[in-house]
C-alpha positions in Angstrom: 11.7 9.0 23.7 11.6 10.3 27.3 14.9 8.8 28.5 17.0 11.8 29.1 17.7 10.7 32.6 19.0 7.2 31.5 22.2 6.8 33.5 25.0 4.9 31.8 27.4 5.0 34.8 28.4 7.2 37.8 31.6 9.2 38.3 31.7 9.7 42.0 28.3 11.2 42.9 27.7 12.6 39.4 25.6 10.5 37.0 26.7 10.2 33.3 23.6 10.1 31.1 23.2 8.9 27.6 22.5 12.5 26.5 25.7 13.8 28.1 27.8 11.0 26.6 26.3 11.8 23.2 27.2 15.5 23.6 30.8 14.6 24.5 31.2 12.4 21.4 29.7 15.2 19.3 32.2 17.8 20.6 35.1 15.3 20.2 34.2 14.8 16.5 33.9 18.6 16.0 37.3 19.2 17.6 38.9 16.6 15.2 37.3 18.3 12.2 38.5 21.7 13.5 42.1 20.4 13.7 41.8 19.1 10.1 40.1 22.3 8.8 42.7 24.6 10.3 45.4 22.6 8.5 43.3 22.7 5.3 43.0 26.5 5.5 46.6 27.0 6.2 46.3 28.5 9.7 49.1 28.3 12.3 49.8 24.9 13.8 48.5 25.7 17.3 45.3 27.3 16.2 43.0 24.4 16.7 44.5 23.6 20.1 44.2 27.2 21.3 40.6 27.6 20.0 39.5 24.3 21.5 40.9 25.2 24.9 39.1 28.5 24.8 35.9 27.5 23.1 34.9 24.6 25.5 34.7 26.6 28.7 33.5 29.8 27.2 30.9 28.0 25.1 29.7 26.1 28.2 29.6 29.1 30.5 27.9 31.4 28.0 25.3 28.7 27.1 24.5 28.4 30.7 24.3 32.2 31.3 22.1 32.7 28.3 19.7 29.9 29.5 19.5 31.4 33.0 18.7 34.8 31.6 15.9 33.4 29.6 14.4 31.7 32.7 15.1 34.3 35.3 11.7 33.9 36.8 12.2 30.2 37.3 15.6 30.7 38.9 14.2 33.6 41.0 11.7 31.1 42.5 14.3 28.3 42.9 17.0 30.6 44.2 19.8 32.0 42.0 22.3 29.6 43.6 20.6 26.9 41.5 22.0 28.6 38.4 25.5 27.6 39.6 24.6 23.9 39.6 25.6 23.4 36.0 25.4 19.7 36.3 21.6 19.9 36.5 21.5 20.9 32.9 20.0 23.9 31.1 22.0 25.4 28.2 21.1 27.5 25.2 22.5 27.0 21.7 22.9 30.7 20.9 24.6 31.3 24.2 27.1 28.6 23.2 27.6 30.2 19.9 28.3 33.6 21.6 30.9 31.9 23.8 32.6 30.4 20.7 32.6 33.8 19.0 34.5 35.2 22.1 36.9 32.2 21.9 37.5 33.0 18.2 38.2 36.6 19.0 40.7 35.7 21.7 42.3 33.0 19.6 42.9 35.4 16.7 44.6 37.8 19.1 46.7 35.1 20.7 47.8 33.5 17.5 48.1 36.8 15.6 45.8 35.8 12.8 42.8 37.6 11.2 39.5 36.9 13.0 37.7 36.1 9.8 40.2 33.3 8.9 39.8 31.7 12.4 36.0 32.0 12.1 36.0 30.4 8.7 37.9 27.5 10.1 35.4 27.2 13.0 32.1 27.2 11.2 32.6 23.8 9.4 33.1 21.9 12.7 30.5 24.1 14.2 27.9 22.9 11.7 28.9 19.3 12.4 28.7 19.8 16.2 25.2 21.4 15.9 24.0 18.4 13.8 25.3 15.8 16.1 24.1 17.6 19.2 20.6 17.8 17.7 20.6 14.1 17.1 21.6 13.7 20.7 18.2 15.2 21.7 16.9 11.7 21.0 18.2 10.8 24.4 16.5 13.7 26.4 13.1 13.8 24.9 13.5 17.3 23.4 13.3 18.5 19.8 9.8 17.1 19.3 6.9 18.6 17.3 3.2 18.1 17.1 1.4 14.9 18.1 1.3 12.3 15.2 -2.1 10.8 15.1 -1.8 9.0 11.7 -0.4 5.6 12.4 1.2 5.4 9.0 3.5 8.3 10.0 4.4 6.8 13.4 7.9 5.7 12.6 11.5 6.9 13.2 13.1 9.1 12.0 9.9 11.0 11.1 8.6 10.7 14.6 9.6 9.4 18.1 7.6 7.7 20.8 7.7 8.9 24.4 7.2 6.8 27.6 3.4 6.9 27.2 3.7 5.4 23.7 2.6 8.7 22.1 4.3 9.6 18.8 5.5 13.2 18.1 7.3 14.5 15.0 11.1 14.3 15.4 12.0 18.0 14.7 15.5 17.4 16.0 16.1 15.1 13.1 15.1 17.8 10.6 17.4 20.3 12.4 20.3 17.8 12.4 19.8 17.2 8.6 19.8 21.0 8.0 23.1 21.3 9.9 24.6 18.4 8.0 23.6 20.0 4.7 25.3 23.2 5.8 28.4 21.2 6.7 28.4 19.7 3.1 27.9 23.1 1.5 30.8 24.6 3.5 33.0 21.5 2.6 32.1 21.6 -1.1 34.5 24.4 -2.2 37.0 26.9 -1.0 35.8 30.5 -0.7 37.5 33.9 -0.1 38.2 34.8 3.5 35.0 35.6 5.5 32.7 33.9 3.0 32.3 30.6 4.9 31.2 32.5 7.9 28.5 34.4 5.9 27.3 31.2 4.3 27.0 29.4 7.6 25.2 32.4 9.3 22.8 32.8 6.3 21.8 29.2 6.0 21.7 28.4 9.7 19.6 31.5 10.6 17.2 31.0 7.7 16.6 27.3 8.5 16.2 28.1 12.2 13.3 30.6 11.5 11.1 27.7 10.3 12.4 24.7 12.1 12.4 26.3 15.6 8.7 27.1 15.0 7.9 23.4 14.6 9.2 22.5 18.1 6.6 21.7 20.8 9.1 21.0 23.6 10.4 23.1 26.4 11.9 25.7 24.1 13.1 29.0 25.5 10.9 32.0 25.2 10.8 35.7 26.2 7.1 36.4 26.9 5.5 35.0 23.8 8.6 35.1 21.5 10.7 32.0 20.8 14.3 32.9 21.8 16.0 30.9 19.0 13.8 32.4 16.3 14.3 36.0 17.6 18.1 35.5 17.9 18.3 34.0 14.4 16.4 36.9 12.8 18.6 39.4 14.7 21.8 37.8 13.6 20.6 37.5 10.0 19.5 41.2 10.1 22.9 42.1 11.6 24.7 40.6 8.6 22.3 42.5 6.3 23.0 45.8 8.1 26.8 45.2 7.8 26.4 44.7 4.1 24.2 47.8 3.9 26.9 49.9 5.6 29.5 48.6 3.1 27.2 49.5 0.2 26.6 53.0 1.5 30.3 53.7 1.8 31.0 52.8 -1.8 27.8 52.0 -3.7 29.5 52.4 -7.1 31.6 49.3 -6.2 28.6 47.0 -6.2 26.1 45.8 -8.9 23.1 46.1 -6.6 21.2 49.3 -7.4 19.3 51.5 -4.9 15.9 50.3 -6.0 16.7 46.7 -5.7 18.3 47.2 -2.3 15.3 49.1 -0.9 13.0 46.4 -2.4 14.9 43.7 -0.6 14.7 45.4 2.7 11.0 46.2 2.4 10.1 42.7 1.3 12.3 41.1 4.1 10.6 43.3 6.7 7.1 42.4 5.4 7.8 38.7 5.3 9.2 38.8 8.8 5.9 40.4 9.9 4.1 37.6 8.0 6.0 35.0 9.9 5.1 36.7 13.2 1.5 36.7 12.2 1.6 33.0 11.3 3.2 32.1 14.6 0.0 33.5 16.3 -2.2 31.9 13.7 -0.8 28.4 14.5 -2.5 28.5 17.9 -5.1 31.2 17.6 -6.6 31.1 14.0 -9.1 28.1 14.0 -10.1 29.0 10.4 -6.6 28.4 9.1 -5.3 24.8 9.3 -2.0 24.3 11.0 -0.4 22.7 7.9 -1.4 25.8 5.9 0.2 28.1 8.5 3.5 26.2 8.2 3.3 26.0 4.4 2.9 29.8 4.3 5.6 30.3 6.8 8.0 28.1 4.8 7.3 30.3 1.7 7.8 33.5 3.8 11.1 32.2 5.2 12.2 31.2 1.8 11.5 34.8 0.6 13.4 36.2 3.6 16.3 33.9 2.7 16.3 35.1 -0.9 16.2 38.8 0.1 18.9 38.5 2.7 21.2 36.5 0.4 21.0 39.2 -2.3 22.2 41.7 0.3 24.7 39.7 2.3 26.4 38.3 -0.9 26.0 41.3 -3.1 28.4 41.2 -6.1 31.0 43.7 -6.9 31.1 45.3 -10.4 33.5 43.8 -12.9 
């Protein structure tokens, strides 16, 4: 639905759109869950307040900076002063996540609490916020996939219709559902300090590798590479490298043997290459149907998820 500029009301000279209102509601819900989760995890009473005060501006500014950096050519033509007009829109998810990570670091210092505990408290409301903000894309016409030509499939929430009455797959709904599933997984049981963060990062990055590939909207890209996909694989690989460093320092402590570890890394790298090849095949390989490309990509991403999980959550010896 191409109604991102639907104005609900005006505050002075600034219009308040349906999309902006939906984002505010999403963030308010996430802040409420953050307050509850901080209590649930036994953090200091002022933790949720301090983190919220820091995360909102830092997340907003970093999301804007990340977006501008991804579209420097555009802002070079328009004039860099346009980058300062934040009310005109243009924010990047991973930039916002970076801003929240900075807020978590500052919050842990100010409240004198371990960073991993503060991060664990933040990922649950973070998953909720991502899910709700993805649903908000209904109001700005983003988060869409390929054209739906089969009339039997032209219904919401599988697809959405734009102003020209064309139907496109509603990828934002799938991304929202993925985020809500992550929310439920995190809510399901208590884990040791730091584990909630790893669960969130592993699930979110793995899902993003496939779901971001399905988008056919104004997604960010560097040259021919989708920014969200690239960032997801870098973050996922970063967690794997961190696990590898721990294993190298004291390999006798873990059940994972050298052969299995090497096999996981090799297979993960090969499957990442397969995903890159399939990205090109979607648009360039006429002999391979698009549905087959995405099916193979889903299998490759699943394999990457299995390999990365074995490394990130490697078990210690009894």
